[in-house]
C-alpha beads as a LAMMPS data file, in Angstrom:
LAMMPS data file: protein, C-alpha beads

135 atoms
134 bonds

1 atom types
1 bond types

-500.0 500.0 xlo xhi
-500.0 500.0 ylo yhi
-500.0 500.0 zlo zhi

Masses

1 110.0

Atoms # bond

1 1 1 20.119 1.129 8.658
2 1 1 17.542 -0.400 10.999
3 1 1 16.188 -3.887 10.493
4 1 1 12.511 -4.652 10.847
5 1 1 13.194 -6.441 14.157
6 1 1 15.080 -3.436 15.534
7 1 1 12.272 -1.160 14.403
8 1 1 9.628 -3.203 16.228
9 1 1 11.796 -3.514 19.351
10 1 1 12.557 0.231 19.568
11 1 1 11.232 2.065 22.631
12 1 1 8.160 4.284 22.248
13 1 1 10.194 7.465 22.795
14 1 1 12.142 6.677 19.600
15 1 1 8.946 6.706 17.527
16 1 1 9.559 8.225 14.077
17 1 1 13.118 9.290 14.736
18 1 1 15.472 9.835 11.780
19 1 1 16.474 6.162 11.520
20 1 1 12.852 4.993 11.506
21 1 1 11.869 7.594 8.939
22 1 1 14.770 6.517 6.737
23 1 1 13.691 2.867 7.092
24 1 1 10.187 3.734 5.878
25 1 1 11.500 5.992 3.098
26 1 1 13.595 3.074 1.788
27 1 1 10.682 0.658 2.189
28 1 1 8.302 2.949 0.285
29 1 1 10.859 3.697 -2.430
30 1 1 11.486 -0.022 -2.936
31 1 1 7.737 -0.675 -3.044
32 1 1 7.326 1.991 -5.704
33 1 1 10.074 0.524 -7.887
34 1 1 8.676 -3.002 -7.531
35 1 1 5.144 -1.861 -8.357
36 1 1 6.317 -0.014 -11.471
37 1 1 8.149 -3.163 -12.596
38 1 1 5.065 -5.306 -11.936
39 1 1 2.875 -2.904 -13.893
40 1 1 5.240 -2.950 -16.874
41 1 1 5.480 -6.736 -16.768
42 1 1 1.695 -7.123 -16.595
43 1 1 1.174 -4.689 -19.464
44 1 1 3.589 -6.703 -21.622
45 1 1 1.807 -9.938 -20.710
46 1 1 -1.541 -8.426 -21.649
47 1 1 -0.176 -7.246 -24.990
48 1 1 1.255 -10.679 -25.767
49 1 1 -1.860 -12.696 -24.934
50 1 1 -3.028 -14.801 -27.841
51 1 1 -6.671 -15.224 -28.726
52 1 1 -7.912 -18.797 -28.611
53 1 1 -10.444 -20.328 -30.967
54 1 1 -11.777 -22.804 -28.416
55 1 1 -14.587 -21.345 -26.265
56 1 1 -13.244 -22.759 -22.990
57 1 1 -9.752 -21.486 -23.687
58 1 1 -11.176 -18.122 -24.660
59 1 1 -13.166 -17.921 -21.413
60 1 1 -10.119 -18.851 -19.315
61 1 1 -8.015 -16.283 -21.141
62 1 1 -10.620 -13.574 -20.609
63 1 1 -10.772 -14.391 -16.899
64 1 1 -6.979 -14.189 -16.676
65 1 1 -7.049 -10.864 -18.524
66 1 1 -9.740 -9.526 -16.203
67 1 1 -7.685 -10.479 -13.136
68 1 1 -4.562 -8.845 -14.563
69 1 1 -6.466 -5.653 -15.320
70 1 1 -7.841 -5.614 -11.787
71 1 1 -4.306 -6.121 -10.441
72 1 1 -3.009 -3.277 -12.631
73 1 1 -5.775 -1.003 -11.397
74 1 1 -4.986 -1.717 -7.746
75 1 1 -1.255 -1.279 -8.230
76 1 1 -1.643 1.965 -10.173
77 1 1 -3.820 3.354 -7.353
78 1 1 -1.133 2.433 -4.818
79 1 1 1.643 4.425 -6.545
80 1 1 0.243 7.889 -5.681
81 1 1 -0.303 6.761 -2.078
82 1 1 3.363 5.804 -1.878
83 1 1 4.344 9.242 -3.184
84 1 1 2.079 10.908 -0.625
85 1 1 3.604 8.829 2.180
86 1 1 7.103 9.921 1.145
87 1 1 5.918 13.543 1.178
88 1 1 4.584 12.990 4.727
89 1 1 8.039 11.704 5.720
90 1 1 9.567 14.905 4.302
91 1 1 7.058 17.104 6.132
92 1 1 7.325 15.238 9.453
93 1 1 3.704 14.043 9.403
94 1 1 4.458 10.393 8.619
95 1 1 3.437 7.880 11.271
96 1 1 0.764 10.048 12.869
97 1 1 -2.994 9.758 12.412
98 1 1 -4.380 12.427 10.081
99 1 1 -7.504 12.758 12.249
100 1 1 -6.373 12.334 15.852
101 1 1 -2.666 13.116 15.616
102 1 1 -1.898 9.956 17.609
103 1 1 0.918 7.622 16.520
104 1 1 -0.228 5.069 13.943
105 1 1 2.220 2.502 15.284
106 1 1 5.218 0.747 13.796
107 1 1 3.479 -2.608 13.347
108 1 1 0.590 -1.050 11.431
109 1 1 2.994 0.945 9.268
110 1 1 4.985 -2.202 8.503
111 1 1 1.776 -3.884 7.387
112 1 1 0.536 -0.830 5.459
113 1 1 3.254 1.805 5.003
114 1 1 0.822 4.164 3.271
115 1 1 -1.567 4.268 6.257
116 1 1 -2.770 7.717 7.266
117 1 1 -5.045 6.640 10.120
118 1 1 -4.370 4.855 13.401
119 1 1 -6.160 1.533 13.826
120 1 1 -8.773 2.958 16.208
121 1 1 -9.748 5.772 13.826
122 1 1 -9.860 3.403 10.854
123 1 1 -12.165 1.025 12.757
124 1 1 -14.372 3.956 13.807
125 1 1 -14.690 5.094 10.173
126 1 1 -15.445 1.547 9.012
127 1 1 -18.183 1.189 11.657
128 1 1 -19.625 4.526 10.562
129 1 1 -19.593 3.417 6.895
130 1 1 -21.278 0.149 7.889
131 1 1 -23.986 2.098 9.722
132 1 1 -24.640 4.226 6.625
133 1 1 -24.887 1.094 4.438
134 1 1 -27.317 -0.534 6.857
135 1 1 -29.675 2.472 6.846

Bonds

1 1 1 2
2 1 2 3
3 1 3 4
4 1 4 5
5 1 5 6
6 1 6 7
7 1 7 8
8 1 8 9
9 1 9 10
10 1 10 11
11 1 11 12
12 1 12 13
13 1 13 14
14 1 14 15
15 1 15 16
16 1 16 17
17 1 17 18
18 1 18 19
19 1 19 20
20 1 20 21
21 1 21 22
22 1 22 23
23 1 23 24
24 1 24 25
25 1 25 26
26 1 26 27
27 1 27 28
28 1 28 29
29 1 29 30
30 1 30 31
31 1 31 32
32 1 32 33
33 1 33 34
34 1 34 35
35 1 35 36
36 1 36 37
37 1 37 38
38 1 38 39
39 1 39 40
40 1 40 41
41 1 41 42
42 1 42 43
43 1 43 44
44 1 44 45
45 1 45 46
46 1 46 47
47 1 47 48
48 1 48 49
49 1 49 50
50 1 50 51
51 1 51 52
52 1 52 53
53 1 53 54
54 1 54 55
55 1 55 56
56 1 56 57
57 1 57 58
58 1 58 59
59 1 59 60
60 1 60 61
61 1 61 62
62 1 62 63
63 1 63 64
64 1 64 65
65 1 65 66
66 1 66 67
67 1 67 68
68 1 68 69
69 1 69 70
70 1 70 71
71 1 71 72
72 1 72 73
73 1 73 74
74 1 74 75
75 1 75 76
76 1 76 77
77 1 77 78
78 1 78 79
79 1 79 80
80 1 80 81
81 1 81 82
82 1 82 83
83 1 83 84
84 1 84 85
85 1 85 86
86 1 86 87
87 1 87 88
88 1 88 89
89 1 89 90
90 1 90 91
91 1 91 92
92 1 92 93
93 1 93 94
94 1 94 95
95 1 95 96
96 1 96 97
97 1 97 98
98 1 98 99
99 1 99 100
100 1 100 101
101 1 101 102
102 1 102 103
103 1 103 104
104 1 104 105
105 1 105 106
106 1 106 107
107 1 107 108
108 1 108 109
109 1 109 110
110 1 110 111
111 1 111 112
112 1 112 113
113 1 113 114
114 1 114 115
115 1 115 116
116 1 116 117
117 1 117 118
118 1 118 119
119 1 119 120
120 1 120 121
121 1 121 122
122 1 122 123
123 1 123 124
124 1 124 125
125 1 125 126
126 1 126 127
127 1 127 128
128 1 128 129
129 1 129 130
130 1 130 131
131 1 131 132
132 1 132 133
133 1 133 134
134 1 134 135
């Protein structure tokens, strides 16, 4: 099994070979397990929260609850993306930009293993979205 250092140091012609795909499959699988555990833990914490009589304590508790719900929402949205990334590994599409077909890059995939766009395409889309917001 490759290490992260070996993955980054690999030559460009080795991009998304079997070892690299297996590295990302393991990374994504581990992420999925950890996220499911975090979701379960957060749900239990939310269920066990006590209501406080004091207004300041109540406000702090509500803020904590709001942050946990936001965290749960973000994590639950990430799970399907992880599943889709694993499907892209199976189909041979993982690591390549969905728009341009260019390699996404190992460093970007290490930072965001569910990425479907290369950095250039993502920046182009963000600029385009910014232009629409400014109009």
